[in-house]
N, C-alpha and C positions, 0 to 999 in steps of 0.2 A: 377352431373350425367346427362347423356343424355337419354331422353325417345325417343328411336329410332322410335317407331311406331307412336307416336304423331307427331314427326317431319316429318316423311314420309307423314302423312296425310296433314300437313301444306303445304308441297311442292306440293302435288297433287292438293290441292285446289287452290293454287296460279297459277299453270299451267292451270288447266281445267276451272277455273271460272274467271280468270283475263287475263292471257297472251294469251292463244289460242283464246278465244272469241274476243279479240281485233283485232287480225290479220284476223280471219275469217270474221269478220264484215266489216273491213275497208281496208284490204290490197289488195283486188282483183280489178283489172281494167277490168271490164266487157266489156267496149267499145273497147279498143285497145289490150287487152290481157296482160298477165303478171300481175305484181303487182305495186302498188304505193310505191316508195321507200322513199317518204317524207310525213310524216303524223304528223298532229298537236297533241296536248295533248288530244284533244277530238276525234281524229281519222279522222279529215277532211283531204282530199288529198290536198297536196301543189303542185302546178304546178312545174314540173321539169323533168329531164331526168331519165332514168332507168339504174341502175348500175348492170352489169352482175353478179358480185360476190354476191350482195345482193339478186338478183332475184334467183340465183341458191341456195343460202343459204335457202331461204324460201321453195323452192321445196324440198330440202333435209330435212329440219326440219319436214315438214308435211308428207313426204313419210316415214321418219324414225319413226315418231310417229305412223303411220299406221302399220308399221312392228313390232314395239317394244311394243306398248300398246295393246289396244283392237280392233284395225283395223276398226275404224269408216270410213264409206264410204265418209263422208264429208271431212275428212282429205286427202284421196287419190284423190278425185276430185279436191281439192284445189291445190295439188301438180301437178297433170296432167295439170291443167290450165296454170301454170307457165312454165312447161317443154315444152309444145306445142309452146308457144311463143318463148322460147329460141331456140328450135331446128329449128325454121323457120328463125330467124333473126341473131343469134349470131355468125355464122361462115362465113368466106369468101370462095372463090372457093378452096383454099388450106387447108381448115379446120382450119385456124388460127382464134383465138378468138378475138372478140372485147371486150373492157372493159366497154364501155358506149354506150347506145342507146338513141334515143329520145323516147317519149311516144309511138309513132306508130311503133317503131322498126327500124327506120333508123339509120345507123351507125354514131356515133359521135367520138369515139376514139378507137384506137386499144390497145390491152393489151400490157403493157410494161414488164410484168412478167408472171409467170405461176399461179398466185393466182386465177383469174377467171376460168381458165381451171380446176384447182384442185377442186373447188366447183362444177363445172359442172359434173366432174367425180363422185363425191359423190352423187349428185342429180340423175344422170342417173342410177348409180348402185343400189340405193335404189328403184327407180321406177321399175327397172327390177325385183328386189326381190318381190315387191308388186304385180306386174301385170303378171310376167312371159313372157312379150312381148320381143321378140328378138331385136326389134328396139332399146330399151333402153340399152341393153347389148352391142350392136354394137357401139352405140354412146359413151358409157362409155369407152370401150376398145380403140376406135379410138382416142378419146380425150386424154386419158392417154398416148397412144403411142406418139402422137404429142407433148404433153407438156414435156414428158420425154426427147425426142430428143432435144427440144428447150432448156431445162434446162441444159442438158449435153453440148450442143454446146456453150451456153453462158458462162458456167464455163470454158470451154476449151479456148475460145477466151480471156476471162479476165485474165486467168493465163499466157497467152503469150504476153499480152500487156506490152510495155515498154514506160516509159516517157509519160504516159497518165495523164489526170487530175484525181483527186481523185474520186473514185467511191465506194460508200458504199453499202454493202449487208445487207439485213434486215432479221431478224429471222422469220418473218411471212411466207416467201416463203417456206423454208424447213419444217416448222411446218405444214403448210396447205398441202404440198405435202405428208407428213407423214400420215396425216388423210385420204387423198385421197387413198393412198396405202392400208391403213387398210380397207377402205370401199370396195375396188375393189378386195380384195384378192381372193374371190371365182371365179372371172372371169379370173384370170391370171394363167399360169402354175406355179407350186410350186417353181421351181428353179428360174424363172424370178422374182417372188415376193420376194423371199429371197434375191436375189442380189439387188433388188430395195431398200429393207429395209436397208440392210447393207450400201448402198451408202448414203442414207439419214441420217442414224445414224452417219456416219463418219462426215458429215458436221455439224450436231448439236453438237456432243460430242467431235469433234476434232478441229472445227473451231470456232463455236459460244461460246462454253464453254471455259472460262478462267480456265485452269486446275490448275493454281497456287492458285486461290482463290475459285475454284469450283463455279464460278458465270456464269450464262447464260446471255450473252450480247445481246442487241437488234441490234446494228449496228457493223459491222466489215469491215475491208478492205479485200482485196483478201487473201484467205487462212488463215483467222483468225487473221490478224495483228490488233493490238490495235491502236486506235486513241484517243489521249487525248484532246477531245472536249466534250462539253455537250452532243452531240449525241452519241459519242463513249463511254462515261461513263454511259450512261442512261440505266437503267434496266426497262423494260416494265412489270409492275406487272401483268396485266391481261394476257399478252402473255406468260409470264413465267409459270403461273399457267396452261394455256391452253396446252403449250408444255409438261409440266410435266404430265398432265392428259392423253394426247395421249400416252406418253411413258408408263404410268401405264397400259393403255389398251393393249399395246403390251406386257408388262411384264406378264399380266394376262394369256396370251396365251403361252408365251415362258417359263414362270417360272423363269425369270431372276430377282431374289430377290435383287441382288446387285444394278442393275440399278434402281429398284423400290425404294430402300432406298435412293439412290443418288438423284433421282428426288424429293422425298418428303422432303429431307434435303434442297434443293433449296427453296422450298415453305415455310418451317418453318422459315428459316433465313430471307426470304423476308417479311414474316409477321412482324417480329421484326423491319425491316428497314422501311417498308411502312406504318405501323399503325400510324395514326395521334393522338398523345396523347392529343393535344389541343382540337380537335373537334370530335375525333373518326373517324372510317372508314379508308379505305385503300386509300392512295394517288395513282394516276395512274402511276407515275414515281418516280424512286429513282436514285440518283447519286451514283455510286459504290464507289467513293472516298469521299463521304460525303461533296462534295462541294456545295455551296449555289445554290438552284434552281433559275434559271434566267427566267423561263417561267411561266406565270400565270397558265397554264393548268396542271402543274405538280401536284398540290394539289387538283385538282378536284376529286370528288367521282363519279365514273360511276357504274351503275347497273351491266353491263356485267362483269366488273372486279371482283366485289364481288361474283357474281354467279359462275364465273370460279373458284374463290378461294374456296368457300364452296364445290363445286363439287369435286375438286381435293383433298381437305383435307379429306373428308369423304371416297373418293375412296382410298386415301393413307392409311387411318386407316384400311379399310377393307382388304387391301392386305399386309400391313406391320405391323399393330397393334402398330404403333409408339404412345407412350403415350401423346405426345404434340399435336397431331392432333385434338382430341376432344376439347381441351381448345380453340384453335384458331378457330375451326369450330363454336363453340357456340358463341364466341365473334363476329365473322363476320356475322353469321346468325342473331343474335339479331339486329345488326345495319342494315342489309339488309332489314329485314322484318319490321323494324320500319320506314324506310325512303323512300324506293323505290316504294312500292305499292301505287297506286293513290287512295286515299280515296273518291274521287268525281266521277271518271270515271273508266271504265275498263282499264286494262293495267297497266304498270309500268312506272315510270319516267325514263328517260335516265340517268340523272346525277343530282347531287345536289351540291350546293356551300357551302361555310363556314357557311352561315346562315341557312343551312339545308333546303333550299328551292330549287325547281327545277331551273336548270340553263337556261332552254330554254322551250318555249311552244311547244315542239315537242316530239314525241315518236319514230320517225324513221328519221335518217339523212343519208347522203351518205356513212358514214363510219360504222354505227351501225344499224342493223335491229333486227330481231327476233332470230337469230341463237343461240347465247349463252344463252338467256333466256329460250327458249323452250328446247334445248338439256340439258342444265344444270339443270333446275328444274326437268325435267323428270328423268335424271340419278341419281340425288341426292335422289329423292323420292324412286327410285328402290333400291339403295344401302342401304339407311336407313332401308327400309323394310327387306332386307336380314339380316342386323345387328340385327334387332329386332327378327327375326325368329330364329336366332341362340341362343338368350338368351330369355327364356320364359317370363321374366318380362319386356322385352323391354328396360332394363336399362343396362348401361355399367359399367363394372369394368375395371380396368386398365390391365386386363390380355389379353392374345392373343386371337384374333378371329380365328386365324389359327396357327397351330404348326410352330415353326421356322424351316426354311429349312437350 
């Protein structure tokens, strides 16, 4: 049985006493603006560039916390600090987004996809919600308009190309675009928003989803073609949970129970496939045809993967009351809280190896920052609290939290 209220308190404590203090203390670059994207295990800044997606993720995370929890001014100030830096340096004259800047904000690399733009939309939309300032609403809408035009144009060109070299498409782009669309909903006309969501769902559910096996693939060729390579067979565990979680958020509003059940079924099947029976924990990648893993990083255990998993599983239980969700939630929760919190310093370890020791002396790298930890821990705490409130004892039976639709 799960003690929902106790678990909720555990997640709140991890968020507010470990993860958030680490980023408030160490993340801010007071000299040049924005945040440090490379931080050691003790929070020391590591010299390096600034990655727009990570900068925008941190703005979003703290603006979202401000809007969602108790509205601490420190959180809003932290978010505004990063947003000011981005609005000053991240766009060129045509409002095209850069992917990478140096510490002072000088341009290093242009964005090759819409992922940095999508996180900027999320950040600006929540800053507008927090401050009511029109500047952030304007930036959110303009950035979303530009990225949507870019995404549609790129897809049109790729569909018309003949005899070109192989070009893979990655699930992270439509997944992040879905999240951006969810966050900017209140700033778009209703019909425009619905058409946008339908187009994104088409890509995820008709192209990235292998409908024969009901498996969400990480890489595809144009229009969903399968490629029988390690990359083409690879299932990205954390990204699958993240995509399913965003779809559950959409289902909570639309009432689409069928899609919610489908999304949680991906996650439960992936738990069985990705769980490491030898050392416990979730491997970060799975081969959909069960062929041998040929890359060493496939079996690494990353904190963000586990947090995305527990968030989506408890969210899935809340909306679908699937009886297998609590079992896997508890197993992954126990592993997560045993191995990822740093017992010597504030913050959480990024990843651990087979020896269950940290893989690297860092807590922020160019590909992973605070986004999943802050959002995931906060969402999980909130949903667990709701589950506990629905049952006075705070303990679960295997009956429905909601009547079946």
